[in-house]
C-alpha positions in Angstrom: 0.0 0.0 0.0 1.4 3.4 -1.0 0.1 6.5 0.7 0.0 10.0 -0.7 2.8 12.2 0.7 2.4 15.9 0.7 6.1 16.5 0.3 6.1 14.8 -3.1 4.4 17.7 -4.9 7.0 18.2 -7.6 4.4 17.7 -10.4 3.0 20.9 -11.8 -0.3 22.2 -10.4 -1.9 20.7 -7.4 -1.3 17.0 -8.3 0.2 14.6 -5.8 2.0 11.3 -6.4 0.1 8.2 -5.5 2.3 5.2 -6.1 3.5 5.6 -9.7 0.6 7.9 -10.7 -0.3 11.6 -10.2 -3.7 12.6 -8.9 -5.2 16.1 -8.7 -8.0 16.9 -6.2 -10.3 19.8 -7.1 -13.9 21.0 -6.7 -16.4 19.3 -8.9 -17.7 21.2 -12.0 -20.6 20.7 -14.3 -18.1 19.8 -17.0 -17.1 16.7 -15.0 -20.4 14.9 -15.8 -19.0 12.7 -18.5 -15.9 11.6 -16.5 -18.0 11.1 -13.4 -20.5 9.0 -15.3 -17.6 6.8 -16.6 -16.2 6.6 -13.0 -19.5 5.3 -11.5 -20.0 2.9 -14.4 -16.6 1.4 -13.7 -17.1 0.9 -9.9 -17.6 -2.6 -8.8 -21.0 -3.6 -7.4 -19.6 -3.8 -3.9 -18.1 -0.3 -4.1 -21.4 1.1 -5.4 -23.2 -0.7 -2.6 -21.0 0.8 0.1 -21.1 4.3 -1.5 -24.9 4.3 -1.8 -25.8 2.0 1.2 -27.4 -0.6 -1.0 -28.3 -1.5 -4.5 -28.2 1.4 -6.9 -30.1 1.0 -10.1 -29.3 4.5 -11.5 -26.8 4.6 -14.3 -23.5 6.4 -14.0 -24.9 9.1 -16.3 -27.9 9.7 -14.0 -25.7 9.8 -10.9 -23.2 12.2 -12.6 -26.0 14.5 -13.7 -27.3 14.7 -10.1 -23.8 15.3 -8.6 -22.7 17.9 -11.1 -26.0 19.9 -11.1 -24.4 22.5 -8.8 -20.7 23.4 -9.1 -18.7 23.1 -5.8 -20.8 20.5 -3.9 -18.0 18.1 -3.8 -14.6 17.2 -5.1 -13.1 14.9 -7.7 -9.8 13.1 -7.9 -8.5 13.3 -11.5 -5.7 11.1 -12.8 -2.9 13.4 -14.0 -0.5 11.3 -16.1 0.5 11.0 -19.7 -1.3 8.3 -21.5 -4.8 7.1 -22.3 -6.1 7.5 -18.7 -5.0 11.1 -18.3 -7.9 13.1 -17.0 -10.0 10.1 -15.8 -12.0 10.6 -12.6 -10.6 8.1 -10.0 -12.4 9.5 -6.9 -15.4 11.5 -5.8 -16.5 13.1 -2.6 -19.8 14.8 -2.0 -20.3 17.7 0.4 -24.1 18.5 0.5 -25.0 21.3 3.0 -28.1 20.5 5.0 -29.1 24.1 5.8 -28.4 23.8 9.5 -24.7 24.4 9.6 -23.7 20.9 8.6 -23.3 18.8 5.5 -23.7 15.2 4.5 -20.5 13.7 3.1 -19.8 10.5 1.1 -16.8 9.1 -0.8 -16.0 6.7 -3.6 -12.5 5.7 -5.0 -11.8 3.6 -8.0 -11.5 0.0 -7.0 -7.9 -0.4 -8.3 -6.7 2.7 -6.4 -8.4 2.1 -3.0 -6.1 2.1 0.0 -3.5 4.4 -1.6 -4.4 7.7 0.0 -6.9 9.2 -2.5 -9.7 9.0 0.1 -7.6 10.9 2.6 -6.8 13.6 0.1 -10.5 13.9 -0.7 -11.3 14.1 3.0 -8.7 16.9 3.4 -10.5 18.8 0.6 -13.9 18.2 2.1 -12.9 19.5 5.5 -11.2 22.6 4.0 -14.3 23.2 1.8 -16.6 22.8 4.8 -14.6 25.3 6.8 -14.5 27.9 4.0 -18.3 27.5 3.6 -18.7 28.2 7.4 -20.0 24.7 8.1 -19.6 23.4 11.7 -20.2 19.6 11.2 -20.0 16.8 8.7 -22.3 13.8 8.8 -21.5 10.5 7.2 -23.7 7.4 7.0 -22.1 4.1 6.2 -22.4 0.4 6.7 -21.1 -0.6 10.1 -18.7 -3.1 8.6 -17.0 -0.5 6.3 -13.7 -0.4 8.1 -11.9 1.7 5.5 -14.5 4.4 5.7 -14.4 4.4 9.5 -10.6 4.8 9.4 -11.0 7.7 7.0 -13.6 9.5 9.2 -11.7 9.0 12.4 -8.5 10.5 10.8 -9.6 13.9 9.4 -8.6 17.4 10.6 -11.6 17.4 12.9 -13.1 15.3 15.7 -15.8 12.8 16.1 -18.8 14.4 17.9 -21.0 11.3 17.8 -21.0 7.8 16.5 -24.1 5.7 16.5 -25.1 2.3 15.0 -28.6 1.1 14.3 -29.6 -1.9 12.1 -26.0 -2.3 10.7 -25.8 1.3 9.6 -23.5 3.7 11.3 -23.7 7.5 11.5 -20.6 9.5 12.3 -20.7 13.2 13.0 -17.5 15.3 12.8 -16.9 18.8 14.1 -14.9 20.9 11.7 
């Protein structure tokens, strides 16, 4: 497992090295719809189940349209390397304000890149975005057996305010 290291930022722009690849984290834009559609269509059934807490029958295009409807309500991880995959979406984080000073957050990372630090970089971007928007808390709902997501949520630049489990579903609230 290779983690992203912030001191390895010698690639132009805001890209960071992940293993032998470069990834750029940035706010989502409407123009990301096609790449996001491809990303969700490539995710395994298990990754989609964990991201959406069950079976999702919506196509990648339908999901992408919903997620890109408003600029800035999330972040994408874009592969930044020479070759046929340059510009491919390899991660997605949503930050959906709830109107009460908080936001619901959720994450997905390409199956072949999970465990390499992309989720942590997306989490850093989500926390920074929440702070700049004046939000005070982040809420995440996940399956209670999703150990990778629990590690991600317990390791942000914030603190766990509450953590509850009911019916195999866990809700974690973070202060930012």
